[in-house]
KOLLOVO-260861 format. One record per residue: residue in three letters; x, y, z of N, C-alpha, C in turn. Coordinates in steps of 0.001 Angstrom, whole numbers, plus 500000, padded with zeros to 6 digits. Each point is the difference from the previous one (the first is absolute). Example, Ala and Ser with C-alpha at 12.3 -4.5 7.8 and 13.67 -1.06 7.14 Angstrom:
ALA513190494310507800499110501190500000500900501200500000 SER499650501050499280500820501190500060499230501090500730 
This chain:
UNK780782679539170586501281499441500444500146500224501498 UNK500393498962500807500163500172501436500950501131500325 UNK499697500748501102500786501177500354501464499665500239 UNK500247498828500690501393499691500319500816499739498741 UNK499348499444498968500709499757498751500235501291499248 UNK499004500912500054500161501290499334501143500782500627 UNK500097499953501331501075500722500659501350499381499734 UNK500015498674499855501258499301499806500501500115498556 UNK499074500185499046500382500057498588499371501219499328 UNK500500501216500300499385501193499404500071500001498478 UNK501100499496499427500106499974498546499019499007499391 UNK499708498931500746499021499011499551498609500618499991 UNK499696500797501028498698500659500088499771500889498790 UNK501040500751499608499866500888498837499730499186498739 UNK500754498911499813499817499174498810498629499349499995 UNK499530499579501188498690499361500083498903500973499600 UNK500154501266500416499002500995499617500003500236498501 UNK501187499938499404500076500122498536499239498865499323 UNK500115498787500595499287498866499428498498500158500138 UNK499552500547501129498567500243500196499493500964498933 UNK500779501057499736499618500956498952499980499319498637 UNK500950499111499755500043499283498739498744499149499821 UNK499510499437501087498804499155499936498777500781499571 UNK500022501329500128498839500825499630500112500563498588 UNK501060499645499278500176500555498658499523499013498947 UNK500067500419498742499583499162498886501138499107499501 UNK501170500057500683501134499227499499499747498501500078 UNK499079499617500894499582498608500020500760499142500976 UNK499483498781500143500527499064500979501400499524499622 UNK500258499822498712501315499486499587501128500901500495 UNK499799501329499876501022500932500474500120499957501511 UNK498876499841500678500023499908501466500770498765500449 UNK499779498875499324500728498773500348501506500190499812 UNK500372500600498875501431500180499702500653500897501036 UNK499401501178500268500620500935500926499891499516501436 UNK498935499234500289499865499466501349501102499015500337 UNK500330499139499051501083499042500237501346500716500065 UNK500174501064499212501233500792500103500121500612501393 UNK498853500434500548499996500575501343500384498954501040 UNK499512498764499837500310498947500967501494499684500036 UNK500687500152498867501439499689499974500789500900500928 UNK499465501197500304500699500922500897499584499833501449 UNK499047499117500257499423499902501346500231498640500643 UNK499845498946499194500024498640500554501049499180499253 UNK500832499258500730500973499144499308499307498774499397 UNK500251499733498718499466498791499363500836499694498762 UNK499949498742499607500628499578498759498969499836498888 UNK498734499895500400498928499890499001498693500522500614 UNK499392500978499325498659500480500372499091499751498802 UNK498915499299500235499104499622498904498566500377500339 UNK499329500647499049498593500349500153499153499026499189 UNK499074499322500688499081499073499356498586500574500077 UNK499260499945498909498587500369500006499151498744499905 UNK498884499994500742499132498826500093498967500010498876 UNK499965498911499216499037499872498902499464498580499984 UNK498728499841500381499310498715499964500784498902500710 UNK500405500269501234500685498995500799501461499805499686 UNK500541500822499101501406499876499629500703501326500245 UNK501213499937500540500827501181500211500957500131498819 UNK499927501130499300500837500222498823500939501167500257 UNK501310499785499787501001501039500218499820501111498971 UNK500046501255500490499860501149499093501200500936500087 UNK500831499860501044501202500837500133500960499330500967 UNK501304500246499806501016499413500886501217500912500040 UNK500674500023501153501217500794500191501011499172500801 UNK501280500391499903501043499362500785500962499209499148 UNK501144499597500594501030499267499245499509498679499416 UNK499012499376500644499517498706499516498861500119498987 UNK499524501220499759498885500178499061500460499687498577 UNK499278499161499310500313499681498606498698499828499219 UNK500102499671498730498817499903499157499080498867500447 UNK500588498910500484499188498870500456499154500394501208 UNK500584500796500903499259500457501178498849500900499567 UNK500275500892499059498968500957499568498838499319499270 UNK500201498774499523498925499253499338499450498887500883 UNK500417499972501267499656498905500900498552500110500450 UNK499355498870500227498642499969500549499883498856500990 UNK499099500170500964499820499017501075498526499676500158 UNK499702498742500315498639499619500361499843500258501497 UNK499117500913500360499879500425501397499729498830500926 UNK499228499026499569499644498870500865501208499147500372 UNK501114500138499253501200499194500293500880500616501073 UNK499685501230500452500885500697500942499184500548501173 UNK499874499197501075499205500413501166500456501324500606 UNK501303500280499973500507501237500603499473501230499248 UNK499978499920498663499494501120499211498486500147500202 UNK499314498864500036498549500034500206499659500572501369 UNK500805499631501015499756500503501356500219501510500079 UNK501013500501499296500259501444500005498812500758499425 UNK499396499471498939498850500664499396498764499893500897 UNK499829498850500660498825499815500852500069500870501256 UNK501196500114500592500159500793501225500282501467499713 UNK500409500302498747500352501361499577501136500575500846 UNK500923499146500425501148500444500791501282499503499351 UNK501019500879500015501315499617499482500638498994500951 UNK500864499153499442500609498964500825501433499741499535 UNK500931499907500963501386499636499699500204498536500363 UNK500731499280499150500223498583500221501375499764500599 UNK500063499004500867501266499623500628500546498747499325 UNK501216499642500386500608498784499462499161498787500374 UNK499403500037501190499163498877500459498758499858499123 UNK499413501132499583498828499956499125500333499277498700 UNK501166500327499440500397499359498756500299498523500214 UNK500552499670501160500348498615500286498767499113500068 UNK498855500594500362498767499221500085499319499855498645 UNK500678500428498956499541499691498657498791500773499522 UNK499943501321500242498887500799499482500089500137498484 UNK501152499765499459500144500072498544500679501277499566 UNK500816499895498971500714501152499459499247500506498771 UNK499480501237500059499232500525498867500806500066498702 UNK501347500034500124500834500139498806500709498698499640 UNK499464498888500468500574498698499684499964499775498489 UNK501135499664499427500092499796498564500341501250499226 UNK499961501154500660500326501265499340501316500551500530 UNK500179499911501337501229500465500654500520498919500934 UNK501296499985500196500612499057500925500320500730501299 UNK498956500214500822500185500706501260500419499012501086 UNK500910500428500921500449499087501048498862499683500973 UNK500006498803500538498964499609500959500118500854501260 UNK498866500498500488500000500797501215500265501468499780 UNK499991500472498757500254501419499754498869500846500585 UNK500292501274500243499001500910500575498964500352498946 UNK498736500070500435498917500282499062498899500782500714 UNK499328500888499252498871500753500546498878499988498961 UNK498758499843500487498825500044499133499097501128500483 UNK499640500910499086499179501161500350498721499975499144 UNK498803499906500625498758500000499206499684501391499473 UNK499402500068498824499576501262499404498469500017499997 UNK499414500505501090498544499960500178499463501397500301 UNK498840500309499433499323501278500257498503499767499850 UNK499233500532500940498559499796499953499686498526500147 UNK499168499482499114499638498591500048500846499149499065 UNK500956500615499303500779499284499002501430499777500444 UNK500558498857499613501432499758500113500537499894498576 UNK500989500845499680500478500112498624501223499139499718 UNK500702499559501047501178499186499790500912500037501216 UNK501284499669499788500987499992501086501327500562499506 UNK500768500506500936501395500390499767500860499024500787 UNK500984499397499345500926499111500710501403500593499965 UNK500672499942501133501408500432500104500834498793500409 UNK501069499743499274500897498875500305501413500505500183 UNK500676499427500979501379500388500333500820498737500192 UNK501130499920499309500817498784500057500493499732501407 UNK500336501061500753500434499819501381498852499453500849 UNK500327499251501007498981499349500824499449500904501101 UNK500522501214500110499515500912501042498555500395499724 UNK499116499712500975498573500270499827499723501497500033 UNK499030500451499210499611501405500006499424500386501363 UNK500491501129500548499516500482501294498574500543499850 UNK499273499988501109498596500418499955499812501441499540 UNK500838500985500429499820501366499484500112500080498476 UNK500870499181499429500143499979498546498750499396499359 UNK499481498929500622498758499389499504498870501020500041 UNK499908500778501091498951501026500122500127501053498905 UNK501234500404499724500239501020498984499531499517498624 UNK500383498783499637499634499479498689498498499726499929 UNK499404499637501130498553499781500017499253501296499674 UNK500501501139500519499388501295499684500105500271498495 UNK501164499686499419500155500165498562498990499131499244 UNK499800498768500485499034499111499361498589500553500055 UNK499637500598501131498664500597500120499843501176499039 UNK501056500795499894499960501151499098499864499544498544 UNK500760498983499646499948499485498640498627499408499704 UNK499421499276500952498673499408499799498946501082499808 UNK500121501091500751499058501113499840500113500598498606 UNK501238500105499496500198500519498647499406499055498964 UNK500166498694500203499410499027499086498474500097500007 UNK499439500189501187498551500154500113499523501249499256 UNK500740501108500196499642501238499314500084499859498493 UNK501046499314499527500149499800498556498859499153499457 UNK499584498980500758498890499140499570498706500799499909 UNK499748500851501000498776500801499991500017501018498858 UNK501174500604499757500098500950498881499722499301498677 UNK500513498755499872499780499261498758498515499714499789 UNK499298499679501110498554499745499905499274501253499530 UNK500328501135500634499319501256499665500300500403498554 UNK501266499888499584500358500383498633499313499091498984 UNK499895498699500329499307499086499091498531500383499880 UNK499374500346501131498594500401499964499820501308499236 UNK500966500924500159499933501244499231500058499703498504 UNK500921499099499620500118499656498585498729499336499489 UNK499443499086500826498776499318499584498855500985499837 UNK499873500935500955498941501004499904500154500820498723 UNK501248500419499722500247500833498829499713499226498719 UNK500494498753499945499792499194498805498527499667499810 UNK499316499713501132498579499672499914499202501204499497 UNK500347501179500498499295501211499568500234500246498503 UNK501257499825499564500297500210498582499258498983499133 UNK499939498745500480499304498967499241498525500334499847 UNK499383500441501101498587500346499935499769501191499077 UNK500880500987500060499825501185499164500163499661498523 UNK501031499195499688500285499737498590499103498931499399 UNK499638498992500795499249498877499438498498500148500190 UNK499586500439501182498574500033500279499354501310499591 UNK500768501090500024499403501296499711498832500232500924 UNK498828500236499451498816500239500816499212498748500283 UNK500594498804499807499216498786500109499796499532501422 UNK500649500639500980499709499631501378498533500236500293 UNK499473501110499484498583500253500186499149499231499005 UNK500571499629498831499243499255499004499503498675500527 UNK500786499362500848499607498711500554498790500149500919 UNK499811501221500528498821500259500831498793500326499128 UNK500207500850499015498881500486499202499424498943499071 UNK500806499002499620499477498962499113499350498864500770 UNK500027500035501322499364498961500804498491500066499824 UNK499372498824499927498561499922499791499222499881501298 UNK500641499502501056499263499761501245499530501317500591 UNK498769500027500518499479501230500611500889500521501124 UNK500589499089500799500806500442501133501245500743499529 UNK500608499562498871501191500682499501499644501295499273 UNK498869500013499333499565501240499362499723501071501049 UNK499399499589501111499733500949501082501307500463500639 UNK500955499072500148501302500354500573500714501024499128 UNK499989499785498674500652500938499088499335501375500069 UNK498685500009500097499274501280500082500389500767501264 UNK500027499302501137500340500677501255501472500423500025 UNK500872499177499395501423500359499942500205501260499176 UNK499274500141498907500102501214499180499525501224500773 UNK498937499819500785499470501132500758500999500479501044 UNK500602499076500758500920500399501060501337500468499431 UNK500330499562498772501271500398499386500072501507499797 UNK498861500654499818499975501440499758500334500808501247 UNK500034499350501150500263500686501268501375499593500529 UNK500368500557501158501223499602500690499693499116501209 UNK498790499457500046499566499178501130500841498729500094 UNK500486499647501195500726498730500157499097498810499675 UNK500570498997499357499251498803499602500692498775500591 UNK499202499125500609500525498728500504499467498892499103 UNK500903499319499303499634498918499081500244498673500698 UNK498949499217500161500124498697500665499658498897499010 UNK500444498815500307499732498856499138501023498915500227 UNK499666498802499587500910498876500161501274500207499182 UNK501014499209500332501250500049499245499746499671498531 UNK500574500829499119499918499728498570498772500547499308 UNK499182500807500688498781500515499367500260501227499128 UNK501189500577500066500319501142499140499885501332500700 UNK500376500049501279499861501244500772500913501098499463 UNK501217499644499597500892501029499465499498500500498643 UNK499418499131499192499425500431498724498908501042500239 UNK499144499736500995498926500945500313500587501327500472 UNK501040499941500836500638501222500500500581500815498840 UNK500651499328499044500558500716498849498896500606499140 UNK498870499285499896498878500540499236499464501268500659 UNK499872499995501327499528501191500719500946501168499761 UNK501304499725500028500976501066499731499830500538498581 UNK499828499128499011499864500432498605498720500806499776 UNK498952499687500758498737500719499859499993501317500770 UNK501039500250500804500005501154500901500656501215499347 UNK499798501198500561500694501196499500501515499921500168 UNK500483499013500793501436499855500237500649499032499008 UNK499293499646498940500476498956499083501372500309499411 UNK500333501273499824501290500372499415501125500058501028 UNK499672499762501270500986500032501078500400498569500382 UNK501009499832500875500502498643500282498963499112500684 UNK500061498709499657499302498956500751501089499166500665 UNK500035500015501339501053499320500762499337498971500898 UNK500562498800500054499441498965500870501063499511500976 UNK499529499565501162500875499411501013499306498765500550 UNK500652498855499867499469498763500565500495499880501437 UNK499109500218500946500386500041501414500460498635500516 UNK499664498928499298500397498666500450501349499583499432 UNK500500500711498997501222499572499314501258500691500507 UNK499856501062500794501150500757500500500295499570501431 UNK501280499745500360500324499686501399499454501071500940 UNK499443499563501139499331500923500922500899501163500407 UNK501304499734500174500907501044500435500250501081498959 UNK499622499742498741500246500960498932498720500673499490 UNK498847499582500524498736500515499478499838501506500229 UNK500390500489501183499853501426500280500816500824499006 UNK501224499553499737500840500699499029499400499927498602 UNK499414498851499639499376499862498691498812500941499850 UNK499243500193501070498833500876499949500395501475499969 UNK500861500378500936500262501423500220501389500457499585 UNK500872499069499582501351500375499626500908500135501210 UNK501264500283499761500945500193501102501095500974499565 UNK500730500496501003501131500876499725501287499235500234 UNK501079500499499458501299499343500133500368499853501475 UNK500436498775500364500426499735501362498878499650500949 UNK498764499858499488498870499700500883500131498625500629 UNK500632499059499301500187498645500515501101499341499170 UNK500427498819500430501026499277499265499525499715498587 UNK500778500448499040499638499820498607499444501254499347 UNK499655501017500821499461501251499446501153500923499645 UNK500620499753498829501179500770499611499659501232499171 UNK498697500194499729499563501199499285498524500247500297 UNK499547501218499737498567500293500128499230499189498964 UNK498826499539500411499196499207499069498527500327500186 UNK499317500251498900498570500321500050499187498743500245 UNK498924500145500773499093498891500240498867499993498987 UNK499097499029500145498912499859499030499048501206500037 UNK499818500616501184499139501178500076500551501124499117 UNK501312500232500084500606501054499179499972499635498517 UNK500220498724499688499996499558498613498617500158499368 UNK498947499878500825498625500066499490499421501403500070 UNK500785501002500364499490501368500164499259500458498739 UNK498774500435500179499170500431498892499221498872499348 UNK500342498740500339499354498847499377499296499113500998 UNK500129498698499783499275499003500785500983499034500640 UNK499759499669501268500811499012500712499111498822500381 UNK500353498805499504499291498778500368500764499293501103 UNK499355499814501137500565499230501107499418498600499921 UNK500703499131499283499515498637499790500287499162501244 UNK499129499032500266500101499147501189500135500848501261 UNK499129500997500132500048500909501143499785499267501316 UNK499327498862499952499773499228501216501263499440500611 UNK501109499986499230501273499486500509500887501104500570 UNK499525501241500011500817501103500513500178499844501510 UNK501250500054500521500219499852501436499232501054500802 UNK499508499602501177499172500881500818500746501285500348 UNK501304499902500273500751501181500422500099501047498889 UNK499814499596498743500042500951498892498630500580499675 UNK498957499352500472498649500429499645499687501394500533 UNK500497500325501205499759501335500561500675501079499149 UNK501213499724499524500713500976499165499308500173498656 UNK499491498904499452499273500099498741498716500802500195 UNK499302499768501109498764500731500278500260501496500074 UNK501084500392500668500334501427500100500301500582498626 UNK500734499237499171500326500486498655498737500191499162 UNK499020499114500185498749500122499257499174501182500492 UNK500014500222501316499200501079500572500616501370499729 UNK501304500114500202500677501291499904500565500278498612 UNK500105498930499173500638500104498685501442500481500118 UNK500609499697501140501417500307500225500658498814500696 UNK501327499944499941500749498933500665501440500439500145 UNK500765499259500807501437500249500144500758498778499507 UNK500955500149499090500849498875499608500741499442501215 UNK500345498737499958500720499371501104501325500724500224 UNK500267500363501257501242500684500344499965501497499789 UNK498839500565499638499898501433499734498903500607500864 UNK500189501272500386498946500718500715499302500993499068 UNK500304499913498716499397500882499014498673499415499515 UNK498938500798500034498685499553499553499873500168498491 UNK499521498957499357499843499992498543498511499887499675 UNK499542500793499054498608499926499565499891499094498780 UNK498878499293499920499787499122498849498530500029499603 UNK499750500327498758498642499987499457499811498653499310 UNK499410499056500722499906498623499520498574499495500159 UNK499506499337498963498710499317500095500285498556500426 UNK499346499536501081500295498697500577498973498967499564 UNK500515498884499485499209498796499789500639498898500828 UNK499192499152500606500527498877500787499322498729499534 UNK500722498885500100499457498711499569500416498926500992 UNK499127499016500190500328498899500910499093498809499742 UNK500536498803500275499168498797499993499674499574501426 UNK500528500749500968499799499683501423498666500576500470 UNK499326499296500900498782500508500630500419501019501056 UNK499904501287499666500488501030500915499144500117501256 UNK498715499661499922499164500019501201500523498983501023 UNK500388498834499508500574498987500886501357500457500527 UNK500794500640499126501311500502500433499839501065501080 UNK498949500835499900499736501014501027499655499322501317 UNK499151498975499949499608499286501217501198499337500666 UNK500991499590499185501202499346500530501117500993500315 UNK499695501299499927500951501074500309501191500020499046 UNK499800499491498778501067500023499004499849501156499024 UNK498861500706500076499775501132499102499222501069500744 UNK500427501246499829499372501116500712498629500318499385 UNK499016500145500881498652500296499529499923501380499351 UNK500727500992500577499949501342499426500632500040498616 UNK501055499208499775500607499944498676499050499329499002 UNK499300498973500460499041499316499127498955500984499477 UNK499438500816500903498953500928499571500564501123499124 UNK501277500322500171500631500997499151500187499464498573 UNK500316498712499893500276499403498690498736499565499265 UNK498975499605500748498834499365499372498832500959499840 UNK500297501240499643498922500965499752499107499476498872 UNK500615499397498986499246499473498863500497498577499738 UNK499377498995500616500465498621499801499504499420498680 UNK500861499233499345499642499276498781500426498546500181 UNK499065499076499821500317498575500131500038499360498629 UNK501137499365499691500119499254498746499515498573500239 UNK498944499567499320499478498653500238500923498941499413 UNK500056498819500590500796498913499414499361499499498713 UNK500777499282499201499500499521498712498796499081500143 UNK499931499227501068498884499068500143498668500724500179 UNK500048501314500315498771500770500139499629500738498711 UNK500820499872498969499698500681498727500496499154498825 UNK499505498772499950500441499056498979499652500481498591 UNK498935500811499865499617500465498674501047500907499372 UNK500980500491500812501072500840499459501143499181499393 UNK499986498669500200501133499182499584500325500098498506 UNK499021499962499080500374500116498573500743501293499693 UNK499514501142500546500660501281499737501367500064500682 UNK500082499485501212501274500004500713501029499134499278 UNK499572498820499545500924499105499299500518500660498728 UNK499093500635499236500424500671498765500959501142500303 UNK499720500771501047500856501126500366501389499506500408 UNK500045498962500846501288499505500497500801499323498890 UNK499319499333499066500715499390498879500625501066499104 UNK499294501100499796500551501103499214501180500638500721 UNK499864500115501312501087500570500812501239499129499932 UNK499807498671500087501157499096499971500569499886498588 UNK499174500222498966500496499932498621501089501034499768 UNK499842501170500602501023501043499846501283499623500723 UNK499878499156501014501170499651500797500750498801499454 UNK499261498940499550500681498775499563499881499770498502 UNK499256500879499297499984499936498546499056498984499389 UNK499110499392500788499021499052499449498670500713499795 UNK499718500413498790498759500722499721498967499056499385 UNK498748500450500027498924499228499385499527498833500822 UNK500367499921501268499564498906500867498626500335500576 UNK499105499023500007498692500206500605499590498752500775 UNK498997500139500856499510498884500804498736499460499358 UNK499929498683499798498835499379499396498819500014500953 UNK498824499634499500498808499957500863500156498961501097 UNK500618498857499667500221498982501047501019500497501021 UNK500978500745499518500979500573500927499369501001500944 UNK499107500856499485499302500963500848499137499299501035 UNK499367498895499595499181499244500956500867499451501126 UNK501205499523499654500931499501501032500420501130500937 UNK500285501161499439500390501141500831498853500436500901 UNK498773499970499474498844500452500773499687499065501152 UNK500368498714499869499699499025501046501013500019501144 UNK501083500764499827501086500041500997499791501195500924 UNK500433499871501260499745501049501000501059501093500051 UNK501159499833499403501059501002499911500399500583501361 UNK500594499186500872500456500530501289501066501083499854 UNK500765499955498887501011501028499763499505501156499168 UNK498710499959499610499330501080499297500690500379498686 UNK500070501312499711500495500466498707501428499545499748 UNK500819499984501046501402499593499831500077498530499605 UNK499175499160500618500011498578499661499463499774498588 UNK498976500769499605499469499886498643501075500361498977 UNK500734501090500241501072500400499080501061498908499895 UNK500361499399501126501001498927499986499492498782499232 UNK498721499643500216499433498834499324499965500212498486 UNK499646501213499568499955500299498574501396499970499374 UNK500971500554500708501369500006499465500551498585499918 UNK499722499197501038500457498607500004499371499230498839 UNK498688500200499797499305499304498919500516500443498631 UNK500290501300499856500511500512498725501347499372499646 UNK500861499869500996501338499420499766499895498534499603 UNK499058499256500635499901498559499772499144499635498798 UNK499291500973499415499117499732498862500620500559498722 UNK500053499166498958500609500447498740499028500764499118 UNK498704499670500069499016500643499147499524501328500560 UNK499040500635499293499516501323500410498867499957501013 UNK499508498795500327498834499904500877500327499214501251 UNK499562500528501138500196499333501285498713499281500369 UNK500046498676499999498820499204500321499973499697501491 UNK498998499251500423499897499659501427501184499156500455 UNK500593499220499048501134499151500352501312500778500092 UNK499992501258499591501235500799499989500385500495501381 UNK499032500002500918500219500656501290500389499025501094 UNK501052500386500719500437499273501196499700500904501197 UNK499000499633500785499546500845501114500372499324501315 UNK501047500499500675500488499351501233498914499833501053 UNK499079500970500085498945499906501008499121498794499803 UNK499819499558498737499213498793499749500724498769500519 UNK501331499961499803500773498855500495499923499910501513 UNK499987501184500663499963500007501468498684499448500528 UNK498939500075499152498694499525500467499748498543499635 UNK500924499356499271499797498609499606499997499114501238 UNK499024499138500113499873499140501166500697498678499745 UNK500852499531500926500657498706499829498977498880499821 UNK500432498921499301499090498887499737499487499406501288 UNK500882499909501013499583499399501265498868500787500630 UNK500097501356499920498964500829500594498721499914499190 UNK500126499876498656498825499904499150499206498741500318 UNK500732498935500282499340498728500257499463499894501414 UNK500422500911500881499579499917501398498505500283500119 UNK499326499352500938498562500230500182499741501400500513 UNK498846500582499635499613501323500484499702499947501488 UNK500358501091500689499715500078501424498504500187500211 UNK499521499515501099498590500145500317499637501470500120 UNK498918500401499365499528501383500086500639500924498992 UNK500955499481499179500667500867499023499003500435498929 UNK500111501288499571499110500529498972500481499549498630 UNK499082499402499214500337499495498672499092500684498984 UNK500615500633498967499220500611498931499514498930499046 UNK498760500137499563499492499089498989500641500338498664 UNK499951499043499064500553500238498677499277501155499319 UNK498695500092500212499228501091499412500463501347500540 UNK500306500072501307500446501252500610501352500420499441 UNK500896499015499781501312500309499432499845500521498573 UNK499122499341499201499766500463498632499415501406499984 UNK499049500242500889499349501311500060501021501103500298 UNK500882499744500971501005501002500388500955500283498837 UNK500399498950499275500947500198498905499350500753498842 UNK498763499671499668499305500701498919499831501471500348 UNK499679500296501254499854501398500420501314500758499847 UNK501111499361500330501307500647499853500279500345498540 UNK499724499057499103500269500236498586499059501066499451 UNK498753499999500423499060501030499564500432501386500478 UNK500565500064501197500517501273500499501158500480499126 UNK500868499054499620501137500345499146499536500555498659 UNK498919499418499433499528500422498671498918501069500093 UNK499793500554501203498974501022500224498616499513499564 UNK499699498733500254498700499421499726499809499527498574 UNK501022500128499166499876499628498584500105498483499850 UNK499002499406499336499947498552499825500513499593498616 UNK499561500705498938500293499621498618501307500620499502 UNK500470499468498885501097500607499270501378499652500524 UNK501001500431499231501388499768500385500307500790501272 UNK500509499347500983500259500653501276498803499985500928 UNK498853499436499564498848499873500866500158498846500964 UNK499098499909500970500103498974501040499928498596499417 UNK499138499796498985499878498663499422501316499551499371 UNK500664500916499275501276499651499365501064499698501042 UNK500029500798501077501004499771501046499783498672500706 UNK498737499599500145499687498749500702500002498791499075 UNK500146500253498685500007498886499059498632499378499798 UNK498942500809500113498633499507499854499295500731498866 UNK498934499375499483499132500713499083499208501039500792 UNK499706501168499402499234501012500727498680499475500532 UNK499312499182499175498713499460500456500180499068501184 UNK501090499214499976500278499100501128500279500794501275 UNK500784501080499854500311500819501167498736500656500556 UNK499142500529499109498776500635500476499105499002500712 UNK499941498795499464499201498960500638500529499666501390 UNK501339499920500091500606499681501292499818501147500991 UNK500100501239499510499772501163500875498590499977500564 UNK499025499669499144498612499951500452499816498920501058 UNK500642498852499767499901498894500938500622500335501346 UNK501092500768499953500711500356501248499453501276500633 UNK499008500590499394499385501189500582500821501256499818 UNK500769500093498905500815501178499731499225500910499056 UNK499550501149500499499293500963499181501003500984499415 UNK499489501031499304500890501032499453500795500644501128 UNK501300500226499790500863500561501049499646501452500265 UNK500046500373501282499729501393500370501045500920499386 UNK499542501181499537500937500985499462500245499856498515 UNK499429498924499361500195499806498576498653500001499294 UNK499951500621498842498758500066499243499803498729499212 UNK498761499868499462499719498826499170500901499979498774 UNK500371501201499513500879500069498822501357499409500290 UNK500443500140501271501314499463500359500031498476499876 UNK498853499364500184499988498541500010500280499400498631 UNK499746500786498971500234499481498662501158500711499325 
C-alpha cells in the first residue's frame, strides 16, 4: 500500500493487514471476498461493488455489496469481448475511473438490463492480476456523477492486487492438495490392487533386455545406491521404481513420489523440504516435505529433468549431507532416504544447455537403468497384454478377456509411441467396444496408425527422383522377421508364425527359404516347432 495512503488511513492499513492474514488461512477465497467487500464499504463510497471472476472469456459475478446489490447482480455475467473498458483494464493491469464523457461515448453499461443506473454515473474498474494470470475485475459504481479521485483509485488498486495474490495462492494450494490426493489414492490403488505385481510385469517378460533389466534392478535394490531410471514416456518408470522399493530392505517403509513437472515452480522447494508457519503467503501451519515423509523409505523424484535449476543446488546438498532446512526455518533436519530418480529427458543434452547441473547428474546416476520402448521388445507383448487385461479386469469388472492371435499380430506390427501407457489404453478401449471374450485385430483403434495414413493425393503423386523404394520381397521379409521375433522363432502350432500370418507352415517355410530367412539368432531348433 502506498505510504501516503497508509498515513492518511491508519484504520484502513490495519484492516488491510487483517485481509492479508486472511489470505494465508484455510478459510478460502469466498471468505476473503466477503470480508474484502465489507472492508471497502468503510473506505470507498459506492452504491454497488461487484467482483467478477474470469472464466473462458466470460466475467461471472461471485460477490456484490452496496444498496444496489441484488440477486440479479450476483448472478450476472458479461462477455469480455463486448466491453473494451474491462478488456483494457485486464490488458494494462491498471485500475481506471470513468468520467461522464467516457460514458457519453458509449463504452457500454455492464449492468444494462439488470440495473437502471443513470447515464454518466461514476464508475471504477480494478483488474485482479497476479503473476502471469488475470483472475477477474472489481467494479465500483456510484449513482452520483462525481468521478473517483486518483488517490482513491490507487487505494482500491492495491486491494485488487492483494486479492489477486490471494486468488493465486488459493489456486496453487488447490493444485498441491489435488496432487497430494492423487498420490495418496494412486499409492493405495497400487497397494490394494497390484500387490507385488509391479515387479511381476518385469519378471514375466520374455525379452532378454527386460530379463537383464530385472536382474540388475534386483541387485541394486539390496543397496542404498541412487538409481536413475530413463526411458520414453509411458515405458513404466514408476512401476520399476516401486519394484526396486519392494525388493529392497526398506520395503516396509514409505514409498513417496514427487512429480517435479506437476508442481508449480514456486512451491517445489516447499514440497521437497517442507515449510514452517509464516514462511510465505499461504503457509498457515508447519508442513512436512517429501523428504520427511519418506524418512526411512524411498523417495522417487519423477521427471527430475524438469526440476528448476535454482533448486538443483539445494537438492544436491540434501543428497550429499542427508540434511536440509525447511523453507523459512534455520533448523537442520536429518532424513534417511533412498533416492530414485526418473526422466524421459536427455539429461546429457540438458547439461550441455545449462538446464541441469552436471554434479547433480553424477550424484543421481550412480546406477543407471534404461527402460526400453515397446518397439524394442515386441516379444513381450503377449505377456504384457495378458497382465494389463488382468489389471483392468479388477478395475472395470470385465474378466476372461484375451487377445486373439490375429490381434497379437496387429499389436506386434505397431510401433507404440506411447509405450506401455498407450498399450493399456488400447486394450481398455477394445475391451469396452467388444462384447465377446476375445479381442481380434479389428477390435483395436490405434491413433498412431491413423496419423501415418497417407492422403490419396499423396499416394497418387509420382515418386521423387532418387527416392529409396523397398521391393515387395524386402517388405515381406521384414514383416516375417517381425512375426518370427514375436513367436520366438516358432513356426508351427497355435500362436506360431504361420498361424499369425494366415499361412500353412510349409508355405511359410518355403517363403522363408526363398527370402533367405534362416533360423533366428538366440532361438533353438526346438523353438521353431
